[in-house]
N, C-alpha and C positions, 0 to 999 in steps of 0.2 A: 572577716576571714583572714587567713594568714598572709595572702599575697598583697592585701591592702597596705600592710605595714612594711613591705619590701623597700629597701633603701633606694633602688633605682626605678621607682614607679613609672616615671615618664618614659623611660626606655622600654619598660615592660609593656605599657599600654600602647606604645607606638606600633607594636607588632600585632595588635588586635584591630580588625577592620572597624569596629564600632568606635574605638577610642583614638584612632589615628588623628593627631593634631588637636586633641581635646585638652583644654586646660584642666589639669587634675584638681586645681583649687575649686573649680566650679562643681565638679561631680564627686569630689572626695567624700562628702557626707553620705552620698547615695551608694558609692562603691562599698562603703563600710557595711551597708545593709544587704549586699549580695552574699551569696554563699557558694561553696564548692560542692560539686557532686561527682563522685567516681562511678563509672559505669563499666561493666565487664564486656569483653568482646562477645558479640552475638546478642546482647541484650537490646530490647526495643526501647527507644527514648520517646518517640512520637508515633502515634497511630491515627489513621483517619476516623476510627471509632471513638476516640477519646478527645475531650476538649483540652485546650492548652492555654495557659496564661503566663508562660515564661519564655524568655529568650535564653538559649544556651550558647555560650561562647566557648569554643574549643581551646583549651590551654595546652593539652597534649593528647596524642592519639589521633583518631580519625572517625568520622561518621559517614555512613552510606545512606543515600536517598534511594528508595525503591518505590516505584509506582505500581498500583493495582494489587500487588500481592507481595508478601515477604519472600516468596519463592522466585520472584522475577529478578533478573540481574540488576546490579546497581545502575541507576540513571546518572548519579554523580557521587563523588567522594569529597567530603568536606575536610579540610586540613586545619591544623592549628592556626588560630587567628580568625577563622571564619565562624559563622554562627548559624543556628537553626531555630525555627519556631517563630520568627518575627512576622512571617506572612499571616499565620493564623491569628495573631494578636491584632494586626492592622485590619484584617478582613472580618474579625470577630466570627470566625468559622473554625470548624475542626480542621486539623492539618489535612492537606490534600495528598500527602504521601507518607510512607513509612520512613522513619529515620532510625537506623540501627547502628550500634557501635561496631566498627570494622575491626577494632582492637581495643584493648583496655584504654580507657580515655578519662581525662580529668576535665571538668567543665566548670565555667563560671555561670551561675544561675541568676538571672535578673528577673525579678517578679514584674508583672505587668504595670503596677502602680509606680514602681521605681523607674521603669523604662520611660514612662510618660514624664516623670519629674526631670529626668536627665535631658529629655528633649526640650523641656521648658527652660532649663537653665543654661543649655549649651547649644549654640547654633552649629558648632562643629560636629557635635554628637548627632544633631538632627540631620545635618548634611550627610554624614556617613551612613546613617540609617536609610536615607533616601537613595543614596548610591547603591546600597545593598539591595533594596527593594527593586530598584530599576534593573539591576543586573539579574535579579531573580525573575522578573517579568520577561526580560529578553530571553533568558534561558528557557522559561516555560513556553514562550511563543515559538522558539526554535524547536522544542520538543513536539509541539503541536504540528508545526510545518513538516518536520521529519516524519511524524506519525501519519499525517495525511498523505505524504509522498509514498510511504510504505503501503498505506491502505489503497491508494490509487493503483499502485503497481500490483498489489494482490488482486484487486478487482479486475485489472487488465488481464492478468494471467488466468483468472477464473473464467473468462469468456473468450480467451484467445488460445488458439492452437500453437504450442511452442515451436513445432517444426516449420509450419507454413506461414505463421503469423496471420492466418485467416481467423475469422470467428469460429468457435468450436460448436459442438453439438448442443451443449447447454444453452448457448446464446441462440442458436438456431431454433430450438424448441420454444423459446420464449418470444423472440422478436419476429420470427417468421409467422408465428401464430397470430400475434397482434396485428401485424400488417395485413395478413391474408383476411382476417375477420373484418378489418376496416374496409378493405377493397371490395369484398363481397357485399357488405352492407351498403356501400356507396355505388355498387354495380359498376365498379372499375375493372376492366379486363386485367387479368393477372395470369402469369404462366410460371410453371416450375420446370427447371432443368436438372436432371440427375446425370452427373458425369462420372465415368469410371475409367481408370487407366487399364488398357487392354493387357491381359495376361501378366498382371503385375507380380504375382507370386513367382512365376517362371523367370521374370526379369530379376527379381531379388535373388533367386537361387543361382542364377547365372552370373550376375555382376556384383552381388553383395549388397548389404543393407546401406552402406554409405552411398553407393550409386543410386539405390532406391530412394533414399532421402533427398538426394539432389533432384531426382526425377519429380518427386512430389512437390518440391519447392518451385521447380520450373512450371509445373502445371498450375500451381496456385497463383504464381505471378502472371501467367498467361490469362487465367480466368479474370483476374483483377483488371487487366488491360483490355480484354476483348468484350466484356459486358459493359453496360451503360453505368454512368456514375451513380444513379439511383438504385441500381440492382443490388440485391443482398446476396453476398457470396460467403459460403461457410464450408468447412470441412465436415462432411457427414460422418466420416469414420473410415479408417484404413486408407484405401486408395480411391474412395468415393467422395464426390463433392456435390453440393446442392446449391442451386441459385434460384432465388425468388425474384421475379421480374414484375413489379407493380406497374400497371399501365400498358403492359405488353400482351398481345395475343400470341397464339402458338407459332404463327408465321414469323413474327419478330423474334421470338425466343429461338426458333430454329436458325435464324440468320446469325444471331449472337453465338449460338453453340457451334455452328459451322465455322465461324470465324476463329473461335478458340481451337477447334479441332485442327484446322489448317495451320494455325500459328505454331502449335506444338509439333506437328509433323515437319514443318519448314525449319523450325529451330534445330531439330535433331538431324535433319538432312544436310544442313549447312555445315555441320561439324562432322567430318568423316570419322573422327575417333570416338564420337559420342554414341552410346547405345541408342537404338531407335525406340521412340515412344509414340504410341498412338492412343487416341481417345475414342470412346463410344459415349453417346449421350441419348437420353430419353426425354421427351418433352410432353408436358400435359398442360392444358389450359383449365383454370379454375371454373367450376360450375356452381350454380346456386345450391346451397346446402352442403358444400364441401367443407371438410375440416382439414387441418394440416396433414393429418394421417392419411385421409383418402386421396388428397392431391399427391402426396409423396408416393403412395402406392401406385397410382396411375402412371406417374413419371417413371417409377421403377420398373413397371411392366413394359413401358416403351423402351427403357434401357435394355431390358432382357431381350426384346425383339432385335435391337441393334446388335447385340452380342451374337444371337443365334443367326442373324443375317450375314455374319462375316466380320463383325467388328470394324473399327475405324470409320464409323458412320453415325448419322443422327436418325432417330426413329421417333414417330409420333404415335 
């Protein structure tokens, strides 16, 4: 190809990752067997669905690496001097990503058999390839770690209420059910507490939604602190919260609920400028044959009795 006969070949090769420090006399015969490929912006060079037996060295232009789909944003952009395709040759597998021309690009194409021959005749070439592969593995590992971090964060948000940082209704429906079924099977006493902020709509209308959000966060933090470490606390929806107490009978559950009711009342009483908040709660103890739905319904009935009875109290 034309660039093999360039007068300052050593300087030219020094700008390419694969050939940095390589003795041109050792690889010259094989360089003569490479070829040039021009690729237009937007064209696909490598795809997971197609086998690859070439290494592409970027002479000018740029290539983009895209994971999963061509529609996804670029994971990385390869610049002149860098290469693509080497991992699929070493692993003898299809490419793991799409490689697309970010702009009109000129490439040096090294066929698989030529690549191995260059490795055999030049330690410097083999070293450069090893560095490139090592860098690629580190990059892939970082992508995996970043992806796992995003996945864990997504999973956390999927089961966590954004406002109160308590578990949400989706988590409640799954985890409460499993724990309740196990407790009933093992004949372990279990109780349910349904908690509601008294006249919360009127509170929101009077003080605004920002104050309402602060009130809900205060209630959530109080519930976390006033129930036992093994109790399961979740936001049921709106201004209503649900607590499952494995190993507790209704008397123990009432004690915890009363502690939370008093703590919220005290917290707002201690701040003269803070709007007053009170809680009502209903308590029900699990019975043989209960489902999560029937237990919640009985606790909700008890909560209704607390509301009808004057609010700011616990009912069974």
